[in-house]
C-alpha positions, 0 to 999 in steps of 0.5 A: 757595490762601491759608491763610485760604481753606484754613481756610474750606474745612476748616471747611465740610467740603469738604476734610479737616484732616490733623491731625484724623486723628492723635492727639497725646500729648506723653508718647508722642511724647517716649518714642518720640523717646528710644527712637530716640535711645538705641536706633538698632537698635530697630524702628520703632513699629507703624503705625496706618494700618490701624486709623485712616482716613487722613482724614475723609469730606468733604461733597463726597465724600458728595455725590459718592457719593450722586450716583454711587449715584443714577446707578447706580440710574437706569442699572440701571432704564434697562437693565431698561426697554431689555431689556423694550422690546427683547422687546416689539419682537420680539413686535411683529414676530412678531404683525404677521406671524403674526396680520396677515400684514404685512411692513414697516410704513408708519408710523414711530412714536417714543415719547419718555419724560420723561427723553428716552429714545426708542424707534422702531418700524415699525408699520402704519397699517391696524392702528393706525387700526383699533384706536385712535381716537387714531391713526385721528384722527392718521393721517386728517389726513394725506391726501397719498399718501405711502409712510410716515408719522412719528408721535411721542408725547412726554413719556410717563409710562411709555414701556414701557406705551405700547410694550406697548399698541401690541403689544397692538393686534396680539394676537388673544386680548386677555383672555388676554394682558392678565392682569397687564398695563397699558394706556395709555388715552391711545391710546384703545385701546378694545378693550384698555380693554374687555378690561381692564374685563371682566377686572376685572369678573370677578375679586375685589378686595381693599380696596386694589385696589378703591381703586386700580381706582376711582382709575384708572377715575375718570380715564377717560370710560367709557360704554356697556358699559365702565361695568358694572365700576363697578356692583360699587361703585356703583349708579345711582338706580332707581325701577323696579318691582323696586326698589319691590318690594324697598323695599315688602317691607323696609318691610312687614316692619318694620311687621308685626314683632311684637317691639317692640324689634326694630321700633324698632331697624329703624325707627331704622336705616332712617330714618338710612339715608334721612337720610344718603342725602339728602346723596348724589345719586350713590347715592340710595336712591330709594323711590318716593312711591307705595310710601310712600303705599301703606303709609300707606293700609295703616296707615290701613285697619288703624287704622280696622279696629282702632278699629271693633272696639274701639268695637263691641258685640262686646267678647268677640271679642278681648282689649281690651288686645291690641287697644289695643296693636295700635292704638298699634303701627299709629299708631306705624307711620304716624308713622314713614312720615309722618316719611319723607314729611316728610324727603323732601318728599313729605308734601303729599298726606298732609295732605289724606289725613289731613284726610279721615279723618273716620271715623277721627277719629269712632272716635278720640273713642270710645276712651280717651285713654290709647290714642288719643293716639298717633293725635294725634301724627300731627296734631302732626307735620304742624302742626310741619312746616307751621309750619317750611315743610317742607309747603306746602299750600293754606290750605283743606287746612290749615283742613280738617286743623285742623277734623278733628283739632284737637279730638282733639289738644287732648284728647290733648295731656296724655297725649302729654306724659306718655307720651312724652318725645320730645314737645316741648310748645313745638315742638308749640305753635309749629307749631300757632300757625304753622299757625293764623296761615297761615289767613285771618282768616275761617277763624280766626273761623269756628272757635270751636275755633281761638279756644279753642285759641289763648287757652287751650292746656293748660299 
């Protein structure tokens, strides 16, 4: 090669420069030369070859070494696979004879990996068709009466798993044999997959194992009893009587709690769960409408009872302060249930139910505003929801609601604002105005109270 080409290759690192491996020192060279000239018998200077490399490693040599290492690793992996496959093929022969009483096979099955490694085995059409929907379909297409068949499966991700799956089709005790093993779902070996799932369902999982199980199961089309393993990590939406009984017990326990702080915290927690659950269609907490309305009726009955006792003639039966606190608690409980109904778009029937509470409205007018304003907050809730379009009810129901409760809301509004920071004056006013505007002009004109409220709502 020309000197220019050699120089270029040296710069790019493909060959080494012999001068780079030698250290040059003029004084040292001169001293050595003079010593040789004047002392011919003296021994030569010690060699430096043992302490310095003869040349620098080139890029080409580094690439060659890396390729050699990779080739060696691939070769070792291939040998391990070949050894394991050889053991599996030996086991296949033993199982085919001992478990099935079969001799030589009538199907030549070849499995080819992505890197071109091929494994051929003699198997039996009877076993494959009986255990695998994949083979049953493939072999049924060959109706001609021939002595043997040939089946080839190409581009296998894990050749060893495919071979082992075939061996498992010949095994008697799958559950025992499958512990710690893998099964290829591509062969549609239902018995093997079912045994794997039964094993997974019976053993505990770590967090990492759970993610791995879910990742693999999501790729399978599971149906029937196979899907039971998923029940450990997900549940189907249920509206069964058992689920409703559970919700009823939980919600009733919260409503009856005597500790105010604990009751508020539990209400906040459950409300947040219901709201977050509304975005998850696959795992929805389905509390039924009947359960929620059962709780509404219970709260209404308690309110009527407490208000009747508070306005009755026998005031010595219970402490008035305790009674008023119970009224406030029951009103707060009803507000919470109504909030859940509104969030779940189930509050339409409650508008009529609340509008029909003329007895409760009459009793409400006889107790001090400082105790009764919590009841008027329920009316405010409904007006806000109607104004936002979250509750859709006929105009007669809207008019009946205002006819029954508007006066009470008007009288209690000042106390509502002072007693609770969560009451937004503008929000209530907008909701009420929108509710009134949805009525017919005749209905607005028929109620003088509506006109007074529109013109002179308290500021």
